[in-house]
VOBA-1610 file (N, C-alpha, C; in pm, whole numbers, padded with zeros to 5 digits, always signed):
BEGIN
Met+12523+10372+08893Met+12428+10266+08860Met+12286+10318+08864Gly+12262+10443+08816Gly+12129+10497+08835Gly+12105+10508+08983Arg+11993+10456+09035Arg+11971+10451+09179Arg+12030+10323+09232Ser+12124+10333+09320Ser+12180+10213+09377Ser+12075+10147+09463Arg+12074+10015+09465Arg+11974+09942+09540Arg+12044+09829+09610Thr+12017+09810+09737Thr+12084+09706+09814Thr+11988+09603+09863Leu+12038+09484+09876Leu+11958+09374+09928Leu+11975+09364+10078Ala+11864+09374+10149Ala+11867+09353+10293Ala+11805+09218+10318Arg+11884+09118+10349Arg+11835+08983+10367Arg+11868+08934+10505Thr+11776+08858+10562Thr+11800+08807+10696Thr+11889+08685+10694Ala+11900+08617+10579Ala+11974+08492+10577Ala+12117+08509+10531Ala+12153+08624+10476Ala+12290+08640+10427Ala+12326+08786+10428Ser+12457+08815+10442Ser+12501+08954+10448Ser+12539+09000+10310Leu+12444+08990+10217Leu+12467+09036+10082Leu+12383+09161+10059Ala+12435+09248+09974Ala+12354+09361+09931Ala+12337+09349+09782Leu+12219+09381+09733Leu+12193+09377+09591Leu+12195+09518+09536Leu+12261+09533+09423Leu+12261+09662+09357Leu+12187+09647+09225Ala+12094+09737+09200Ala+12022+09733+09074Ala+12119+09766+08962Cys+12090+09711+08842Cys+12188+09719+08736Cys+12156+09823+08629Ala+12091+09931+08667Ala+12073+10041+08572Ala+12196+10131+08582Ala+12267+10148+08470Ala+12395+10220+08477Ala+12376+10370+08483Cys+12483+10439+08525Cys+12480+10583+08528Cys+12479+10636+08386Gly+12432+10758+08369Gly+12429+10817+08237Gly+12569+10833+08182Gly+12578+10830+08047Gly+12708+10845+07984Gly+12780+10714+07976Ser+12896+10717+07913Ser+12974+10595+07900Ser+13042+10560+08030Ala+13085+10434+08041Ala+13134+10387+08170Ala+13284+10382+08180Thr+13356+10419+08076Thr+13500+10407+08081Thr+13565+10542+08057Gly+13688+10559+08115Gly+13760+10683+08094Gly+13792+10705+07948Leu+13819+10597+07876Leu+13853+10608+07735Leu+13736+10665+07657Ala+13615+10611+07684Ala+13497+10656+07611Ala+13463+10802+07644Asn+13503+10847+07762Asn+13474+10983+07804Asn+13585+11080+07765Gly+13681+11030+07692Gly+13788+11117+07648Gly+13905+11123+07743Gly+13902+11040+07849Gly+14013+11039+07943Gly+14135+10971+07883Ser+14252+11000+07937Ser+14374+10938+07887Ser+14400+10808+07962Ile+14470+10715+07897Ile+14508+10591+07960Ile+14656+10566+07938Ala+14719+10498+08033Ala+14863+10469+08022Ala+14884+10363+07916Thr+14990+10380+07835Thr+15020+10281+07732Thr+15168+10245+07740Gln+15201+10130+07686Gln+15340+10090+07677Gln+15358+10004+07552Thr+15482+09999+07504Thr+15510+09920+07385Thr+15524+09774+07425Pro+15437+09688+07372Pro+15444+09547+07412Pro+15567+09478+07357Thr+15618+09382+07431Thr+15730+09300+07384Thr+15675+09194+07290Pro+15729+09186+07166Pro+15676+09087+07072Pro+15692+08946+07127Ala+15589+08866+07107Ala+15595+08726+07150Ala+15675+08646+07049Pro+15744+08541+07095Pro+15819+08458+07001Pro+15727+08401+06894Ser+15777+08394+06772Ser+15697+08340+06662Ser+15673+08192+06685Ala+15552+08148+06655Ala+15520+08006+06668Ala+15584+07930+06554Pro+15617+07805+06574Pro+15672+07724+06464Pro+15578+07724+06344Ala+15633+07718+06229Ala+15553+07724+06106Ala+15452+07612+06099Thr+15479+07501+06166Thr+15390+07385+06155Thr+15277+07390+06257Ala+15285+07488+06355Ala+15185+07492+06462Ala+15055+07554+06412Thr+14943+07489+06431Thr+14811+07541+06395Thr+14718+07523+06514Pro+14628+07619+06537Pro+14537+07607+06651Pro+14445+07488+06632Pro+14419+07414+06738Pro+14331+07299+06727Pro+14188+07343+06697Ser+14117+07267+06621Ser+13978+07297+06588Ser+13887+07230+06690Pro+13782+07299+06731Pro+13689+07236+06824Pro+13620+07117+06759Ser+13591+07016+06835Ser+13530+06898+06777Ser+13429+06842+06875Gly+13342+06758+06825Gly+13248+06688+06910Gly+13158+06780+06989Ala+13147+06752+07120Ala+13057+06827+07208Ala+13096+06974+07215Ala+13227+07003+07214Ala+13271+07141+07223Ala+13226+07220+07101Ala+13236+07159+06983Ala+13194+07227+06861Ala+13044+07250+06861Trp+12969+07152+06913Trp+12822+07167+06920Trp+12785+07280+07013Leu+12853+07288+07129Leu+12823+07393+07226Leu+12857+07530+07170Glu+12971+07539+07106Glu+13012+07667+07047Glu+12910+07712+06942Lys+12865+07618+06860Lys+12766+07650+06756Lys+12634+07692+06820Ser+12597+07628+06929Ser+12473+07665+06999Ser+12480+07807+07051Tyr+12597+07844+07108Tyr+12615+07981+07155Tyr+12596+08079+07038Glu+12664+08052+06929Glu+12660+08142+06814Glu+12518+08158+06761Gln+12446+08047+06748Gln+12310+08053+06695Gln+12216+08127+06790Thr+12233+08103+06919Thr+12147+08170+07017Thr+12170+08320+07016Ile+12296+08361+07015Ile+12329+08503+07014Ile+12277+08571+06888Thr+12296+08505+06775Thr+12249+08560+06648Thr+12098+08577+06648Arg+12030+08484+06711Arg+11884+08486+06713Arg+11828+08592+06808Val+11891+08609+06926Val+11831+08692+07030Val+11878+08837+07029Leu+12004+08863+06999Leu+12056+08999+07009Leu+11975+09105+06933Pro+11920+09072+06816Pro+11839+09175+06748Pro+11716+09219+06828Ser+11679+09144+06930Ser+11562+09179+07012Ser+11598+09260+07136Ile+11728+09283+07158Ile+11774+09355+07277Ile+11801+09501+07242Val+11742+09592+07320Val+11759+09735+07294Val+11824+09802+07415Gln+11876+09921+07391Gln+11929+10003+07500Gln+11830+10116+07528Ile+11796+10134+07655Ile+11702+10237+07696Ile+11780+10346+07770Thr+11766+10469+07725Thr+11839+10580+07784Thr+11743+10682+07842Thr+11768+10720+07967Thr+11692+10827+08033Thr+11791+10932+08081Arg+11740+11035+08143Arg+11830+11138+08198Arg+11913+11082+08312Gln+11858+10982+08382Gln+11928+10926+08499Gln+12033+10823+08461Gly+12019+10757+08346Gly+12115+10653+08311Gly+12066+10569+08196Leu+12118+10448+08190Leu+12078+10360+08082Leu+12059+10219+08133Gly+11983+10142+08057Gly+11958+10002+08088Gly+11923+09930+07960Ser+11866+09812+07975Ser+11834+09730+07860Ser+11685+09702+07855Gly+11641+09653+07742Gly+11501+09615+07725Gly+11490+09505+07621Ile+11374+09440+07617Ile+11349+09331+07522Ile+11229+09367+07436Val+11245+09357+07305Val+11132+09378+07215Val+11030+09268+07240Tyr+10909+09310+07282Tyr+10810+09213+07328Tyr+10716+09166+07217Asp+10680+09257+07126Asp+10587+09219+07018Asp+10609+09310+06898Asn+10528+09287+06795Asn+10539+09365+06671Asn+10476+09503+06682Asp+10408+09530+06794Asp+10341+09658+06811Asp+10432+09763+06874Gly+10555+09726+06905Gly+10651+09822+06959Gly+10662+09824+07110His+10604+09725+07178His+10616+09719+07323His+10753+09664+07363Ile+10814+09727+07462Ile+10945+09689+07513Ile+10930+09654+07661Leu+10975+09536+07700Leu+10970+09492+07840Leu+11104+09524+07905Thr+11100+09581+08026Thr+11222+09617+08097Thr+11196+09616+08247Asn+11294+09662+08324Asn+11279+09674+08469Asn+11219+09810+08504Ala+11142+09814+08613Ala+11088+09942+08661Ala+11201+10036+08702His+11308+09981+08761His+11415+10069+08806His+11496+10126+08690Val+11482+10069+08571Val+11549+10126+08453Val+11480+10256+08411Val+11348+10258+08414Val+11276+10378+08372Val+11282+10486+08479Gln+11292+10448+08606Gln+11317+10544+08716Gln+11227+10666+08715Gly+11099+10647+08691Gly+11006+10759+08697Gly+10998+10840+08569Ala+11081+10812+08471Ala+11075+10885+08344Ala+10952+10841+08264Arg+10907+10926+08173Arg+10792+10892+08090Arg+10826+10889+07941Lys+10939+10946+07904Lys+10984+10942+07765Lys+11128+10892+07761Phe+11161+10820+07654Phe+11291+10752+07647Phe+11348+10757+07506Ser+11479+10737+07502Ser+11547+10713+07375Ser+11583+10565+07373Val+11540+10496+07269Val+11565+10352+07256Val+11657+10329+07137Thr+11769+10262+07162Thr+11863+10229+07055Thr+11849+10083+07019Leu+11815+10057+06894Leu+11798+09919+06848Leu+11934+09853+06828Ala+11933+09721+06809Ala+12058+09647+06786Ala+12128+09695+06659Thr+12052+09752+06564Thr+12110+09803+06440Thr+12176+09939+06458Gly+12159+10000+06576Gly+12212+10132+06600Gly+12112+10243+06577Gln+11996+10209+06519Gln+11891+10309+06497Gln+11832+10353+06631Lys+11795+10480+06638Lys+11735+10532+06760Lys+11587+10560+06737Arg+11509+10528+06840Arg+11365+10553+06836Arg+11323+10623+06965Thr+11219+10702+06957Thr+11162+10760+07078Thr+11058+10665+07134Ala+11039+10668+07264Ala+10943+10579+07328Ala+10878+10649+07446Arg+10764+10598+07488Arg+10692+10653+07603Arg+10659+10540+07699Leu+10637+10577+07823Leu+10603+10479+07925Leu+10458+10435+07911Leu+10435+10303+07916Leu+10299+10251+07919Leu+10255+10240+08065Asn+10331+10166+08146Asn+10307+10161+08290Asn+10416+10077+08355Thr+10420+10082+08488Thr+10518+10006+08564Thr+10450+09924+08672Phe+10521+09824+08721Phe+10480+09748+08839Phe+10601+09747+08931Pro+10620+09856+09007Pro+10741+09872+09088Pro+10764+09760+09188Ala+10657+09706+09248Ala+10673+09601+09348Ala+10744+09479+09293Gly+10727+09454+09163Gly+10794+09341+09098Gly+10905+09381+09005Asp+10939+09513+09004Asp+11048+09568+08922Asp+11030+09540+08773Leu+10910+09564+08722Leu+10882+09544+08581Leu+10815+09668+08522Ala+10838+09690+08393Ala+10778+09803+08324Ala+10764+09770+08176Val+10671+09837+08112Val+10653+09826+07967Val+10655+09966+07908Ile+10738+09987+07806Ile+10737+10112+07731Ile+10701+10079+07587Lys+10669+10181+07508Lys+10627+10158+07370Lys+10696+10257+07278Val+10764+10206+07176Val+10831+10293+07081Val+10728+10352+06985Asp+10754+10474+06939Asp+10659+10542+06852Asp+10658+10481+06711Asn+10770+10426+06669Asn+10779+10365+06536Asn+10826+10221+06553Ala+10734+10126+06532Ala+10766+09984+06554Ala+10825+09916+06432Gln+10844+09989+06324Gln+10896+09928+06202Gln+11037+09874+06224Gly+11059+09750+06181Gly+11192+09690+06188Gly+11226+09626+06321Leu+11135+09625+06417Leu+11162+09561+06545Leu+11155+09409+06532Thr+11237+09341+06612Thr+11241+09194+06611Thr+11198+09142+06748Pro+11074+09096+06763Pro+11029+09047+06893Pro+11106+08923+06937Ala+11130+08912+07066Ala+11197+08795+07121Ala+11097+08681+07140Ser+11151+08562+07154Ser+11071+08444+07185Ser+11088+08414+07334Phe+10977+08395+07405Phe+10981+08369+07549Phe+10953+08223+07579Gly+11031+08168+07673Gly+11012+08030+07717Gly+10947+08027+07855Arg+10921+07907+07904Arg+10861+07890+08036Arg+10969+07874+08143Ser+10974+07970+08233Ser+11072+07960+08341Ser+11040+07845+08436Ala+10914+07801+08439Ala+10876+07688+08524Ala+10946+07560+08484Asp+10995+07555+08360Asp+11062+07434+08311Asp+11213+07436+08331Leu+11266+07543+08392Leu+11411+07553+08411Leu+11463+07447+08508Arg+11591+07413+08489Arg+11658+07317+08576Arg+11788+07378+08626Val+11821+07352+08750Val+11951+07397+08803Val+12062+07328+08725Gly+12161+07404+08683Gly+12270+07351+08601Gly+12253+07380+08453Gln+12135+07426+08413Gln+12109+07457+08273Gln+12193+07576+08229Ile+12252+07569+08109Ile+12333+07677+08056Ile+12245+07792+08011Val+12284+07914+08049Val+12209+08034+08010Val+12306+08143+07968Leu+12255+08236+07888Leu+12332+08352+07844Leu+12258+08478+07887Ala+12332+08578+07936Ala+12274+08708+07971Ala+12313+08807+07863Met+12212+08876+07807Met+12237+08971+07699Met+12183+09108+07737Gly+12262+09211+07710Gly+12221+09346+07742Gly+12327+09446+07706Asn+12328+09557+07780Asn+12419+09668+07751Asn+12497+09709+07875Pro+12575+09616+07933Pro+12647+09649+08057Pro+12749+09760+08035Leu+12747+09858+08127Leu+12840+09971+08123Leu+12837+10045+07990Gly+12724+10034+07920Gly+12710+10102+07793Gly+12766+10027+07673Tyr+12821+09907+07694Tyr+12872+09827+07583Tyr+12756+09749+07524Ser+12697+09802+07419Ser+12574+09745+07364Ser+12599+09606+07305Gly+12498+09522+07316Gly+12503+09389+07257Gly+12604+09297+07323Ser+12625+09312+07453Ser+12721+09225+07523Ser+12653+09097+07570Val+12732+08990+07576Val+12681+08859+07615Val+12774+08797+07719Thr+12716+08742+07826Thr+12792+08663+07923Thr+12724+08529+07937Gln+12799+08430+07982Gln+12743+08296+07992Gln+12760+08240+08132Gly+12671+08149+08168Gly+12678+08085+08299Gly+12574+07975+08306Ile+12532+07943+08426Ile+12430+07841+08445Ile+12321+07893+08537Val+12212+07820+08543Val+12111+07845+08645Val+12166+07788+08775Ser+12200+07876+08869Ser+12266+07833+08992Ser+12167+07784+09097Ala+12048+07844+09098Ala+11944+07807+09195Ala+11812+07862+09147Leu+11705+07804+09197Leu+11570+07849+09162Leu+11492+07877+09290Gly+11388+07958+09277Gly+11299+07982+09390Gly+11352+08077+09495Arg+11451+08158+09462Arg+11501+08258+09558Arg+11398+08370+09576Thr+11399+08432+09692Thr+11322+08554+09714Thr+11422+08663+09748Val+11432+08764+09663Val+11532+08869+09681Val+11464+09005+09675Thr+11521+09099+09747Thr+11462+09232+09757Thr+11565+09338+09720Gly+11527+09424+09627Gly+11609+09539+09594Gly+11566+09654+09681Ser+11658+09743+09713Ser+11623+09856+09799Ser+11704+09978+09762Ser+11660+10091+09815Ser+11733+10215+09797Ser+11857+10214+09885Gly+11940+10313+09869Gly+12061+10320+09948Gly+12034+10333+10096Glu+11913+10380+10133Glu+11878+10396+10273Glu+11821+10269+10332Gly+11811+10161+10252Gly+11762+10035+10303Gly+11612+10014+10285Thr+11544+10111+10223Thr+11401+10097+10200Thr+11377+10005+10081Pro+11297+09898+10097Pro+11276+09808+09985Pro+11198+09876+09873Thr+11241+09855+09749Thr+11172+09911+09634Thr+11103+09804+09552Ser+11148+09682+09561Ser+11084+09572+09489Ser+11126+09441+09553Thr+11040+09343+09544Thr+11073+09208+09590Thr+11041+09111+09478Ile+11136+09025+09447Ile+11120+08929+09338Ile+11105+08790+09397Pro+10984+08733+09395Pro+10968+08595+09440Pro+11007+08499+09329Asn+11050+08379+09367Asn+11088+08276+09269Asn+11196+08323+09173Ala+11287+08408+09221Ala+11392+08460+09135Ala+11486+08350+09088Ile+11541+08369+08970Ile+11639+08278+08913Ile+11779+08328+08952Gln+11855+08247+09021Gln+11994+08283+09050Gln+12081+08226+08939Thr+12172+08309+08887Thr+12257+08267+08777Thr+12402+08309+08799Ser+12494+08231+08741Ser+12635+08267+08747Ser+12676+08354+08628Ala+12585+08375+08531Ala+12615+08465+08420Ala+12632+08606+08475Ala+12739+08672+08436Ala+12769+08805+08491Ala+12658+08904+08459Ile+12610+08973+08565Ile+12510+09079+08550Ile+12574+09207+08603Asn+12598+09301+08513Asn+12667+09425+08546Asn+12576+09545+08524Pro+12617+09664+08572Pro+12535+09784+08550Pro+12502+09802+08402Gly+12374+09819+08372Gly+12328+09831+08234Gly+12266+09703+08182Asn+12290+09589+08248Asn+12227+09463+08208Asn+12079+09458+08245Ser+12040+09536+08344Ser+11902+09533+08391Ser+11803+09551+08277Gly+11700+09467+08277Gly+11597+09476+08174Gly+11630+09399+08049Gly+11751+09341+08043Gly+11790+09261+07927Gly+11731+09121+07935Ala+11800+09027+07872Ala+11744+08892+07859Ala+11839+08787+07916Leu+11783+08694+07991Leu+11851+08571+08028Leu+11788+08463+07942Val+11867+08397+07858Val+11810+08307+07758Val+11871+08168+07768Asp+11794+08069+07724Asp+11846+07932+07717Asp+11909+07911+07580Leu+11965+07793+07557Leu+12036+07768+07431Leu+11942+07737+07315Arg+11812+07750+07339Arg+11716+07742+07228Arg+11672+07881+07187Gly+11737+07982+07246Gly+11708+08120+07208Gly+11580+08174+07268Arg+11536+08117+07378Arg+11413+08163+07442Arg+11446+08244+07568Val+11381+08357+07585Val+11400+08438+07705Val+11332+08367+07821Ile+11409+08337+07926Ile+11353+08268+08042Ile+11367+08352+08170Gly+11423+08473+08157Gly+11437+08559+08273Gly+11477+08700+08233Ile+11454+08795+08325Ile+11493+08934+08305Ile+11599+08969+08409Pro+11727+08977+08372Pro+11833+09012+08468Pro+11800+09144+08538Ser+11806+09143+08671Ser+11764+09261+08745Ser+11858+09305+08856Leu+11922+09209+08923Leu+12002+09242+09040Leu+12133+09166+09040Gly+12239+09233+09082Gly+12368+09169+09104Gly+12402+09176+09252Ala+12467+09075+09304Ala+12497+09070+09447Ala+12627+09143+09479Val+12626+09213+09592Val+12744+09284+09639Val+12760+09256+09788Asp+12879+09214+09828Asp+12907+09195+09969Asp+12944+09330+10030Pro+12884+09366+10144Pro+12912+09498+10202Pro+13059+09522+10231Glu+13135+09416+10258Glu+13277+09433+10292Glu+13369+09408+10173Leu+13333+09312+10088Leu+13423+09271+09981Leu+13388+09333+09846Gly+13272+09397+09836Gly+13232+09456+09709Gly+13154+09357+09624Ala+13163+09373+09492Ala+13085+09291+09400Ala+13113+09143+09422Ala+13006+09065+09415Ala+13017+08920+09432Ala+12999+08854+09296Pro+13109+08827+09224Pro+13099+08770+09090Pro+13025+08636+09093Gly+12945+08616+08990Gly+12879+08487+08977Gly+12751+08473+09057Ile+12703+08582+09118Ile+12575+08578+09188Ile+12488+08691+09135Gly+12396+08655+09049Gly+12302+08751+08993Gly+12163+08693+08998Phe+12062+08778+08982Phe+11924+08733+08993Phe+11840+08788+08879Ala+11747+08705+08831Ala+11660+08744+08721Ala+11515+08715+08757Ile+11426+08799+08704Ile+11283+08778+08721Ile+11240+08666+08627Pro+11167+08565+08676Pro+11124+08454+08589Pro+11039+08505+08472Ser+11057+08445+08356Ser+10981+08487+08237Ser+10832+08467+08256Asp+10791+08364+08330Asp+10647+08343+08351Asp+10585+08462+08423Thr+10657+08516+08521Thr+10608+08635+08592Thr+10612+08757+08502Ala+10722+08775+08430Ala+10740+08894+08347Ala+10636+08902+08236Thr+10609+08791+08169Thr+10512+08794+08059Thr+10370+08815+08111Asp+10339+08760+08227Asp+10206+08780+08285Asp+10183+08929+08315Ile+10280+08992+08379Ile+10268+09133+08412Ile+10265+09219+08285Ala+10352+09187+08190Ala+10356+09264+08064Ala+10223+09255+07989Asn+10166+09136+07982Asn+10038+09119+07912Asn+09927+09199+07978Gln+09928+09206+08112Gln+09826+09283+08182Gln+09840+09432+08155Ile+09965+09480+08157Ile+09988+09623+08131Ile+09948+09659+07989Ile+09982+09573+07893Ile+09949+09600+07753Ile+09798+09597+07730Lys+09731+09502+07790Lys+09586+09486+07770Lys+09504+09587+07848Asn+09541+09610+07975Asn+09458+09692+08064Asn+09517+09828+08098Gly+09642+09849+08059Gly+09708+09974+08095Gly+09765+09974+08234Lys+09743+09866+08308Lys+09793+09852+08444Lys+09786+09705+08485Val+09843+09674+08601Val+09836+09538+08654Val+09706+09526+08733Val+09623+09431+08694Val+09494+09413+08761Val+09494+09292+08853Asn+09593+09205+08839Asn+09604+09087+08926Asn+09751+09059+08949Ser+09802+09105+09063Ser+09945+09092+09092Ser+09984+08952+09137His+09887+08873+09182His+09913+08739+09238His+10004+08748+09361Arg+10011+08866+09422Arg+10100+08888+09535Arg+10018+08921+09660Ala+10059+08866+09774Ala+09988+08887+09900Ala+10024+09023+09961Ser+09930+09076+10040Ser+09952+09206+10102Ser+09878+09214+10235Leu+09934+09295+10326Leu+09866+09327+10452Leu+09783+09454+10439Asp+09795+09522+10326Asp+09720+09646+10302Asp+09754+09753+10407Ile+09883+09776+10424Ile+09928+09876+10521Ile+10035+09966+10458Gln+10054+10083+10519Gln+10172+10164+10496Gln+10259+10148+10619Ala+10387+10124+10599Ala+10470+10088+10714Ala+10613+10137+10698Gly+10685+10134+10810Gly+10827+10167+10813Gly+10894+10076+10914Thr+11025+10086+10922Thr+11099+10001+11016Thr+11107+10068+11152Ala+11070+09993+11257Ala+11080+10042+11394Ala+11218+10007+11450Val+11277+10099+11526Val+11409+10076+11584Val+11404+10098+11734Asp+11503+10035+11803Asp+11511+10054+11947Asp+11599+10175+11980Gly+11631+10193+12108Gly+11708+10309+12151Gly+11847+10315+12092Leu+11900+10201+12047Leu+12033+10196+11986Leu+12030+10206+11835Gly+11907+10219+11781Gly+11894+10229+11636Gly+11886+10096+11565Ser+11875+09987+11640Ser+11865+09855+11579Ser+11721+09825+11541Pro+11697+09765+11422Pro+11559+09735+11380Pro+11497+09629+11469Val+11372+09651+11507Val+11304+09556+11596Val+11173+09506+11537Gly+11128+09565+11427Gly+11003+09521+11368Gly+10952+09622+11267Val+10832+09599+11218Val+10772+09685+11117Val+10662+09768+11182Leu+10680+09899+11181Leu+10585+09991+11242Leu+10471+10019+11143Val+10349+09990+11186Val+10232+10015+11102Val+10199+10163+11107Gly+10203+10228+10991Gly+10170+10370+10985Gly+10023+10394+10960Arg+09970+10322+10860Arg+09829+10339+10828Arg+09777+10209+10768Thr+09652+10177+10794Thr+09589+10058+10736Thr+09479+10101+10641Ala+09467+10028+10530Ala+09360+10056+10434Ala+09227+10011+10492Glu+09127+10098+10485Glu+08996+10064+10539Glu+08940+09941+10469Gly+08902+09841+10547Gly+08847+09718+10491Gly+08954+09623+10440Gly+09082+09661+10453Gly+09191+09576+10407Gly+09223+09465+10505Ala+09324+09384+10471Ala+09358+09266+10550Ala+09391+09303+10695Ala+09479+09400+10715Ala+09519+09438+10850Ala+09403+09500+10927Asp+09328+09587+10861Asp+09215+09652+10925Asp+09113+09550+10974Glu+09085+09450+10891Glu+08988+09347+10928Glu+09038+09264+11047Ala+09171+09256+11064Ala+09228+09178+11175Ala+09252+09265+11298Asn+09204+09390+11295Asn+09217+09482+11408Asn+09363+09523+11434Ile+09445+09526+11328Ile+09580+09582+11339Ile+09567+09732+11319Arg+09629+09810+11408Arg+09611+09953+11406Arg+09744+10028+11392Ser+09733+10155+11355Ser+09850+10242+11347Ser+09923+10243+11481Gly+10054+10228+11476Gly+10135+10225+11597Gly+10174+10085+11639Asp+10101+09983+11592Asp+10140+09845+11618Asp+10272+09815+11548Val+10350+09725+11607Val+10477+09683+11546Val+10469+09533+11516Ile+10485+09498+11389Ile+10482+09358+11346Ile+10620+09298+11369Val+10628+09194+11453Val+10759+09136+11486Val+10780+08999+11422Asp+10673+08929+11387Asp+10691+08806+11310Asp+10561+08763+11246Ile+10574+08682+11141Ile+10459+08624+11071Ile+10481+08475+11064Asp+10387+08400+11120Asp+10397+08254+11126Asp+10532+08209+11182Gly+10584+08283+11278Gly+10709+08246+11343Gly+10833+08297+11274Thr+10820+08357+11155Thr+10935+08414+11085Thr+10950+08559+11125Lys+11065+08596+11181Lys+11085+08732+11230Lys+11082+08833+11116Thr+11027+08951+11146Thr+11021+09060+11049Thr+11082+09185+11112Pro+11214+09190+11124Pro+11279+09304+11189Pro+11272+09434+11111Asn+11243+09426+10982Asn+11236+09547+10900Asn+11140+09525+10784Thr+11117+09630+10707Thr+11022+09622+10597Thr+11069+09528+10486Thr+11199+09515+10470Thr+11251+09422+10369Thr+11214+09279+10406Ala+11235+09243+10531Ala+11199+09108+10576Ala+11050+09083+10560Leu+10968+09184+10591Leu+10824+09169+10576Leu+10788+09146+10430Ser+10849+09222+10340Ser+10821+09207+10196Ser+10855+09066+10148Glu+10965+09013+10197Glu+11007+08879+10154Glu+10914+08771+10208Val+10868+08788+10333Val+10774+08691+10389Val+10644+08692+10309Leu+10591+08809+10282Leu+10465+08820+10210Leu+10477+08767+10067Ala+10596+08783+10007Ala+10616+08736+09869Ala+10606+08584+09858Arg+10620+08513+09970Arg+10611+08368+09969Arg+10467+08319+09987His+10375+08412+10004His+10235+08377+10025His+10149+08420+09907Gln+10025+08369+09905Gln+09928+08405+09803Gln+09814+08483+09867Pro+09747+08569+09789Pro+09628+08635+09843Pro+09527+08531+09890Gly+09469+08555+10005Gly+09373+08461+10062Gly+09432+08368+10165Asp+09566+08359+10171Asp+09631+08279+10275Asp+09602+08340+10412Thr+09590+08255+10513Thr+09572+08302+10650Thr+09702+08281+10728Val+09749+08386+10792Val+09876+08381+10865Val+09856+08435+11007Lys+09948+08397+11096Lys+09949+08447+11232Lys+10050+08562+11240Val+10003+08678+11281Val+10088+08796+11289Val+10105+08836+11436Arg+10231+08838+11482Arg+10260+08877+11620Arg+10290+09026+11624Leu+10224+09095+11718Leu+10232+09240+11727Leu+10278+09287+11863Leu+10347+09400+11863Leu+10378+09471+11987Leu+10304+09604+11984His+10228+09630+12090His+10157+09757+12102His+10251+09860+12164Pro+10232+09990+12133Pro+10319+10092+12196Pro+10324+10084+12348Ser+10221+10027+12409Ser+10220+10012+12555Ser+10310+09899+12601Gly+10358+09818+12505Gly+10440+09703+12540Gly+10364+09573+12541Arg+10232+09579+12520Arg+10150+09458+12519Arg+10179+09376+12393Asp+10190+09245+12411Asp+10220+09151+12302Asp+10092+09075+12268Arg+10057+09070+12139Arg+09941+08991+12099Arg+09962+08933+11960Thr+09890+08825+11931Thr+09897+08759+11800Thr+09758+08755+11739Val+09749+08795+11611Val+09619+08796+11543Val+09627+08711+11417Ser+09513+08660+11376Ser+09503+08583+11252Ser+09460+08679+11140Val+09536+08676+11028Val+09510+08769+10918Val+09490+08692+10787Thr+09383+08721+10718Thr+09364+08670+10583Thr+09421+08773+10487Leu+09527+08735+10416Leu+09601+08831+10334Leu+09521+08878+10215Gly+09539+09007+10184Gly+09477+09063+10065Gly+09570+09052+09945Glu+09536+09125+09838Glu+09618+09121+09718Glu+09691+09253+09699Leu+09820+09243+09668Leu+09901+09363+09646Leu+09850+09436+09524Ser+09828+09565+09538Ser+09777+09645+09429Ser+09880+09659+09318Gly+09831+09660+09195Gly+09919+09681+09081Gly+09945+09827+09053
//
């Protein structure tokens, strides 16, 4: 899956894996491997008078809506290939900009982009916003691209039917269907070592299957509008993949970040709160996480102004425990720059104190 990424959440024992697939095809057949075969037993012939029933009424309308939506959106979905693996992207405009996940590009600067028609184009990185798992790349030849239409994720409703489109496991142009299962989730992707790599506030939870390679694709409504960017699939540490639990970045967030990168070359207003620190997870003698160890504070930043110093351990914010950096990222994602919070600290000497901090803005 490219770089595997797990969700470290305090409220549930789920792990999230990022959906950028490994390089190459995902099946033994596609790789030239052999598969077992057997001669099937012929099924009894159906009576000559038997005909399959035709869909009617609401079912026919829904089926037609699926077909029209897929026909409209799939031409805007591309496959992005790097040395590390593959993922999906969405044609953003007529100038050749492609919106995708930061973890899909994985530090690469040049890419091979396969259009829905099968044509291949070269592309380069414009910039990324790793904290929000978003990136914009630009194809060298924009001729023939079909930009997608984006809707407002703020207007979504739980229970609304959605389709996920992308290139799961290398199967280009694949579509899965489901509903909006929940709104307003805060989820964190992380490396295999548990270090958070991105936090998605206000994430869309969906039952539409999100598999490796779907990352950076489109979650769309039945009007053919992109309302989310599929980014993470849930995995239970003991049971494995958790079908029907996936998460997407809201389109309102994705388009805001994309527009900033295209206009300014970088994100100039993340709308995300920050303590302006470099930090790691502090552990006790048994190796259990006990808080967030402050490594360094930015001069004049939020923590520095509140007299938080290197070596302090952040144990909670406004009463919400922060046993590790993932928990801290999720707490901060629920706040806005300029919010004032109470931060409880443990000093290396064992002294406990609480300080008031006016949060800064996360750098783009």
